[in-house]
C-alpha positions in Angstrom: 37.0 -15.3 -22.8 33.9 -14.8 -21.0 34.5 -15.2 -17.0 32.1 -18.1 -15.0 31.9 -16.3 -12.5 31.9 -12.8 -13.4 28.6 -11.3 -12.2 29.2 -12.5 -8.2 29.7 -11.1 -5.9 32.9 -11.2 -4.2 33.9 -13.1 -1.0 35.7 -12.1 2.4 38.5 -15.2 0.5 38.7 -12.7 -2.5 38.7 -9.9 -0.9 41.9 -11.8 0.6 43.6 -12.8 -2.0 42.9 -9.6 -3.7 45.3 -7.9 -1.0 47.7 -10.1 -0.9 48.5 -9.4 -4.6 48.0 -5.4 -4.1 50.9 -5.8 -1.3 53.2 -7.8 -4.3 52.5 -5.6 -6.9 50.9 -7.6 -9.3 49.2 -6.0 -12.1 45.7 -5.5 -12.3 44.7 -8.0 -15.1 46.8 -10.4 -13.6 44.4 -10.0 -10.6 41.0 -10.1 -12.6 42.3 -13.6 -14.8 42.8 -15.2 -10.9 40.1 -14.6 -9.3 37.8 -15.0 -12.8 36.1 -11.0 -13.0 36.3 -8.5 -14.6 38.6 -6.1 -13.8 37.0 -3.0 -14.4 35.4 -4.7 -11.3 38.1 -4.9 -9.5 39.6 -1.7 -9.7 36.1 -0.6 -8.8 36.6 -2.8 -5.5 40.2 -1.1 -5.0 38.7 2.5 -5.1 35.3 1.7 -3.4 36.1 -0.1 -0.6 40.3 2.2 0.5 40.9 3.1 3.8 43.1 6.6 4.5 45.9 5.9 7.5 47.5 9.4 8.3 50.3 8.8 11.4 48.3 10.9 15.2 51.2 12.1 15.5 52.4 13.5 12.1 52.7 17.6 11.8 51.5 17.1 8.2 49.1 15.2 7.2 47.9 17.0 4.1 47.9 15.3 0.4 49.8 17.8 -1.6 52.6 19.0 1.0 55.4 17.5 -1.1 53.9 20.6 -3.7 53.2 23.0 -1.6 54.8 26.5 -1.4 52.0 28.3 1.0 53.4 30.4 3.9 52.5 32.6 6.9 49.1 31.1 7.1 49.9 31.5 10.7 52.5 33.1 13.3 54.2 30.9 14.9 56.2 29.4 11.5 59.4 30.3 11.9 60.4 28.9 8.6 57.5 30.8 6.8 57.2 27.4 4.9 52.9 25.9 5.6 54.4 22.7 4.8 56.9 22.5 8.1 54.9 24.4 11.1 54.2 22.4 14.1 52.0 25.0 15.2 48.8 24.9 13.7 47.4 22.1 11.7 46.7 23.1 7.7 43.2 21.6 8.2 41.9 24.6 9.8 44.0 27.2 7.9 43.8 26.1 4.7 41.8 26.5 1.5 43.6 23.3 -0.4 44.3 20.9 2.4 43.1 17.7 0.8 42.8 14.2 2.9 44.2 12.1 0.2 48.1 12.2 -1.2 48.5 13.6 -4.1 51.0 10.8 -5.9 50.8 8.8 -9.4 49.7 5.6 -7.2 46.5 6.7 -6.5 45.7 8.3 -9.5 46.3 4.9 -11.9 46.3 1.2 -10.4 47.1 0.0 -7.7 44.8 3.5 -6.0 46.7 2.1 -2.5 49.5 2.5 -0.7 50.3 -1.6 -0.8 53.3 -3.0 -2.3 54.7 0.7 -2.8 58.5 0.3 -2.2 59.1 4.2 -1.0 56.4 3.6 2.0 59.1 4.3 4.6 60.1 6.9 3.7 57.8 9.1 1.9 55.4 12.1 4.2 52.4 11.5 2.5 49.4 10.0 4.3 48.6 6.7 3.3 45.8 4.8 1.2 45.2 1.4 2.1 43.7 -1.8 0.8 42.2 -4.0 3.7 40.1 -7.1 2.9 38.7 -7.0 6.4 37.7 -4.0 6.4 36.5 -3.9 2.5 34.3 -6.4 3.8 32.6 -5.0 6.8 31.7 -2.1 4.0 30.0 -4.7 1.7 28.4 -6.7 4.1 26.5 -2.7 5.7 25.5 -1.8 1.8 24.2 -4.5 0.7 22.1 -5.1 4.2 22.1 -2.6 7.8 21.9 0.8 5.7 19.0 -0.9 3.8 16.5 -2.1 6.8 13.8 0.2 7.4 12.2 3.1 5.8 14.5 6.1 4.0 11.8 8.8 4.8 11.5 10.0 7.4 8.1 10.0 9.9 6.7 13.3 7.7 7.3 11.8 4.5 6.2 8.7 5.5 2.7 9.6 6.5 2.8 11.9 3.2 3.2 9.0 1.2 0.4 6.8 3.3 -2.4 9.2 3.2 -1.5 9.7 -1.1 -0.9 6.0 -1.7 -3.8 5.1 1.4 -6.2 7.4 -0.7 -5.4 6.0 -4.0 -5.9 2.5 -3.0 -9.9 2.6 -1.2 -10.4 4.5 -5.0 -9.2 1.1 -6.7 -5.9 2.4 -8.8 -3.6 0.3 -9.0 0.2 1.2 -7.4 1.7 2.5 -10.5 -0.3 4.9 -11.3 -0.9 6.8 -8.3 3.4 7.4 -8.0 3.2 8.5 -11.7 -0.6 10.5 -11.1 1.0 12.0 -8.1 4.9 12.7 -9.2 6.3 10.5 -6.6 9.8 10.2 -6.6 9.4 6.3 -5.7 9.0 3.2 -7.5 6.9 0.4 -7.3 8.8 -2.3 -5.4 9.4 0.9 -2.9 6.0 1.2 -1.6 5.2 -2.3 -2.2 8.1 -3.1 0.6 6.4 -0.4 2.7 3.2 -2.6 2.9 5.1 -5.5 3.3 6.6 -4.1 6.7 3.0 -3.0 8.0 4.5 0.7 7.4 1.4 1.7 5.5 -2.3 1.5 6.4 -2.9 0.2 3.0 -2.6 -4.3 4.0 -1.3 -6.9 0.6 -5.4 -8.2 1.0 -6.9 -3.7 0.1 -4.4 -4.5 -3.5 -6.0 -5.5 -6.9 -4.0 -8.6 -7.6 -1.8 -8.9 -4.9 -3.9 -11.9 -3.4 -6.2 -12.7 -6.0 -4.3 -14.5 -8.8 -3.4 -18.0 -8.3 -3.2 -21.4 -11.0 -5.9 -22.4 -12.1 -6.7 -26.3 -12.8 -9.5 -28.3 -14.1 -10.2 -32.1 -14.9 -13.0 -31.5 -16.8 -13.1 -32.0 -20.5 -12.8 -30.0 -23.1 -15.8 -29.6 -25.5 -15.7 -30.8 -29.1 -16.5 -27.3 -31.2 -19.0 -27.1 -33.6 -18.8 -26.7 -37.4 -21.1 -24.0 -37.2 -21.5 -23.0 -41.2 -21.3 -19.2 -40.0 -17.7 -19.4 -39.0 -17.1 -20.5 -42.7 -14.1 -17.7 -43.9 -15.2 -15.8 -40.1 -12.0 -18.0 -38.2 -8.7 -16.8 -37.1 -6.8 -18.1 -39.2 -8.6 -15.8 -41.8 -8.5 -12.7 -39.9 -5.1 -12.5 -39.8 -4.5 -13.1 -43.4 -7.4 -10.2 -42.9 -4.8 -8.3 -41.0 -1.9 -9.1 -43.9 -4.5 -7.7 -46.3 -5.2 -4.5 -44.3 -2.4 -3.3 -42.5 -3.4 -1.1 -40.5 -6.8 -1.5 -40.5 -9.1 -0.5 -37.0 -9.6 -3.5 -34.8 -11.8 -3.6 -32.6 -12.7 -6.9 -29.5 -15.9 -8.1 -29.2 -17.3 -8.9 -25.5 -19.9 -9.9 -23.7 -19.7 -9.6 -19.1 -22.2 -12.0 -17.8 -23.3 -11.3 -14.6 -25.1 -13.8 -11.7 -26.0 -16.5 -13.2 -29.8 -17.4 -13.9 -31.0 -14.0 -13.2 -32.6 -12.4 -16.9 -30.6 -9.1 -17.8 -27.3 -10.6 -16.7 -25.2 -9.0 -19.2 -22.7 -6.1 -20.5 -21.7 -5.8 -23.9 -18.0 -4.6 -24.4 -16.1 -3.4 -27.4 -12.5 -2.9 -27.1 -10.7 -0.9 -29.4 -6.8 -2.0 -29.5 -4.8 0.4 -30.5 -5.3 2.5 -27.4 -7.7 0.1 -25.3 -10.9 2.3 -25.4 -13.4 0.7 -23.8 -17.2 0.8 -24.9 -20.3 -0.8 -22.3 -23.9 -1.1 -23.3 -26.4 -3.4 -20.9 -28.2 -6.0 -22.6 -31.6 -7.2 -21.9 -30.6 -10.7 -22.4 -27.6 -12.8 -24.0 -29.1 -13.4 -26.7 -28.0 -12.5 -30.5 -31.2 -10.5 -30.5 -30.0 -7.9 -28.2 -26.9 -8.0 -29.5 -28.1 -6.8 -33.3 -30.3 -4.1 -31.2 -27.3 -3.0 -29.8 -25.8 -2.5 -33.4 -28.7 -1.4 -34.7 -28.0 1.5 -32.1 -24.4 2.2 -33.0 -25.0 2.0 -37.0 -27.9 4.7 -36.4 -26.3 7.6 -34.4 -22.8 7.3 -36.2 -24.4 6.7 -39.8 -23.4 4.1 -42.4 -19.7 6.0 -43.6 -18.9 6.3 -40.3 -19.2 3.3 -39.2 -17.8 2.0 -41.7 -14.6 4.0 -41.2 -14.5 3.4 -37.4 -15.6 -0.6 -36.7 -13.9 -2.1 -39.5 -13.3 -5.8 -38.0 -14.8 -6.7 -35.3 -13.0 -10.1 -33.5 -15.2 -12.3 -30.7 -15.7 -15.8 -29.3 -17.8 -18.2 -30.7 -20.5 -17.0 -27.8 -24.3 -17.8 -29.2 -24.8 -13.8 -28.8 -22.6 -13.5 -31.6 -24.0 -16.0 -34.0 -25.4 -14.2 -36.1 -22.2 -12.2 -37.9 -24.9 -10.7 -40.8 -27.5 -9.1 -39.0 -23.9 -7.0 -37.4 -21.9 -6.9 -40.9 -24.9 -5.5 -43.2 -26.4 -2.6 -43.4 -30.3 -3.6 -42.7 -31.5 -1.0 -45.5 -29.4 -1.5 -48.3 -28.2 -4.8 -47.2 -24.2 -2.8 -47.7 -21.6 -4.9 -45.9 -19.5 -2.4 -43.4 -17.2 -4.3 -41.4 -15.5 -7.8 -40.6 -16.5 -10.1 -38.4 -14.3 -12.8 -36.9 -14.3 -15.4 -34.2 -11.2 -16.5 -31.9 -10.9 -20.4 -32.2 -12.6 -22.9 -29.8 -11.0 -22.3 -26.1 -8.9 -19.2 -26.7 -10.0 -15.8 -25.6 -6.7 -15.0 -25.2 -6.1 -14.1 -29.0 -9.2 -11.7 -27.7 -6.6 -10.9 -25.1 -6.6 -7.0 -24.8 -10.7 -7.2 -23.5 -10.0 -9.7 -21.7 -7.8 -7.5 -19.8 -9.2 -4.7 -20.1 -12.6 -6.6 -18.1 -10.5 -6.2 -15.0 -11.1 -2.7 -14.7 -15.4 -2.7 -14.8 -14.8 -5.8 -12.6 -13.0 -3.8 -9.7 -16.2 -1.5 -10.4 -18.7 -4.6 -10.2 -16.7 -7.8 -9.1 -17.8 -11.3 -10.9 -20.8 -13.2 -9.1 -22.7 -10.0 -8.8 -26.2 -8.8 -10.5 -26.5 -6.0 -13.4 -29.8 -6.0 -12.3 -29.5 -3.3 -10.4 -27.3 -1.0 -12.2 -29.1 1.3 -14.7 -27.8 2.6 -18.1 -26.4 4.9 -16.1 -24.3 3.0 -14.4 -22.8 1.3 -16.9 -22.2 4.6 -18.9 -21.0 6.3 -15.4 -18.3 3.7 -15.1 -17.3 3.7 -19.0 -16.2 6.9 -17.8 -14.4 5.7 -14.7 -13.1 2.9 -16.8 -11.9 5.1 -20.0 -10.2 8.0 -17.8 -8.2 5.4 -15.6 -4.7 6.4 -16.9 -1.9 2.8 -18.4 1.0 2.0 -18.3 1.2 1.2 -21.6 -0.3 4.7 -22.8 3.0 6.0 -20.7 0.1 7.0 -18.0 -2.1 8.7 -20.6 -6.2 7.4 -20.7 -7.6 5.3 -23.6 -10.1 8.2 -23.4 -7.1 10.7 -24.0 -5.3 8.8 -26.4 -8.2 8.2 -28.4 -9.8 12.1 -28.4 -7.1 12.5 -31.9 -7.6 8.7 -33.4 -11.6 8.2 -33.7 -14.0 10.7 -34.2 -16.2 12.6 -31.3 -19.2 10.6 -32.0 -17.9 7.4 -30.8 -17.2 9.0 -27.7 -20.9 9.7 -27.6 -22.0 6.6 -27.6 -21.5 6.0 -23.8 -21.1 9.9 -23.3 -17.9 9.6 -22.8 -16.1 13.4 -21.3 -12.4 13.8 -19.8 -11.8 12.7 -15.5 -9.0 14.1 -13.7 -6.8 11.3 -12.9 -6.8 12.4 -8.9 -11.1 11.6 -9.3 -10.8 9.1 -11.4 -12.0 6.0 -8.6 -12.7 2.2 -9.4 -14.9 1.6 -6.1 -18.6 2.1 -8.1 -21.3 2.3 -5.2 -22.5 -1.5 -4.5 -26.0 -1.8 -5.6 -29.0 -4.3 -4.4 
C-alpha cells in the first residue's frame, strides 16, 4: 500500500513517537505502519541519529570489552587482562579500541539500546535514540551548515574569476562549468550570485532577467492561401519525413535588424542534427536576395553535393521565401535539387531549433541594432563564434565539432568555419555604429 505522506520529512512529534515505540520494543514494521512511513526510512532515521552514551566514571569505555583478550598493554595491571585495568585508558593504548558496543542489537533492529531488557547489567557503552537530539541534528542538517559558500576564500576568488570571465564573453554558466572542469552545480553558482558573493550580477546573465510572459491584444491576421504553398505545407512536410526517414533537414529564417532601414537582413540556415547554423547577409529582405544566396551555395557545392546535403528546407511564410521554385531547382537544368516546406501560419515553434539558436547571434548583435555597419566579414566572425559555442544538448561539444564527420568540408567553407577552442569563444561581439 502506498503511504500517503511517505515522502515528507519526519516531524518532532513523529520522532518522539519513534523514541516511545523503541522503548517499548515495538517491531520496525509496526513503527513504520503507525507513522505511515517506509521501514527503510525509519531504519535510516534511527541509525543516523543514535547517540553514544558512556558513564564518565566507567573504568573501561571500549565496545569490545566483553570479547577482549588483550593483556599487558601497560605495566600496572595486576591481573594482566586489559579489560579489567583501571590504571590506563584503552583508547590511548589499544589499536583495536572501538566506541560502539559489539552487540547483535547494533547490527540489526533496533540498532540502539532503547528497550533492551539487559541494559542494567550490561557493561558495554550504550547507544540511544533520543527525539530531541535527532530533531536538533535534522534542523542543523537542513539549514545551518548550508548557509554561505562551502568554499574557502581562495577557492571563491578562483571561482569568481572563472565565472566572471566567462559571463563577460557571453558564455552560459553551464558551459563555463563544463569547459573549465569545475566540480560545482550550476544551481550553486546561481545561488552564489543571488547572495552577491561573485562580481557577476543577475543583470549580467544571459536569460535571468530577460524572459517574461508575452501578451498581445492584436487580432490574428487571417492567412492568405498562396498557390506556392500547395504540397508544401507542414502536413506535407511531416508526410515527407515519414516517407524519407533520416533525411537531412535544414530550418531557414531571416534575422531583421533595425526596422525602417535597408540592407538590414541576415539569412540563417540551421542543420537540425547538430544545430550548425550558417549566416548570409542580404542586401534587402526579398525573395530575389534569398535566391541569390542559394545560387551562390549551389555554385560552390555543385548540384550533386547540394542535392545530397540540402535535401529538405523548412521555413516560415515570410515574403522573402515566396519563390520556392527558384530555391528548389537547378537554374541551368531545371532539375529539382531540394524540397521547400512551410510552417503553419503563426507557428514559428515548428522550426523551433532555428528560432532558439538565433539567441546566440542576438547576443553578438542585439535585436533592434542595425546590420548596416556589419560587413560580410563580421557575419563570418560571428558565425564562427556561434558554431564553436559548446552546447549541453551536444554533450558540451560545439555544433562545428559535432558536424565535422557528417557534412562535406565545402559546407563549412560557406561561412569560412574553423575550430576555435572553447576558452576563446566569446558571444560579446564589438558593437558597431
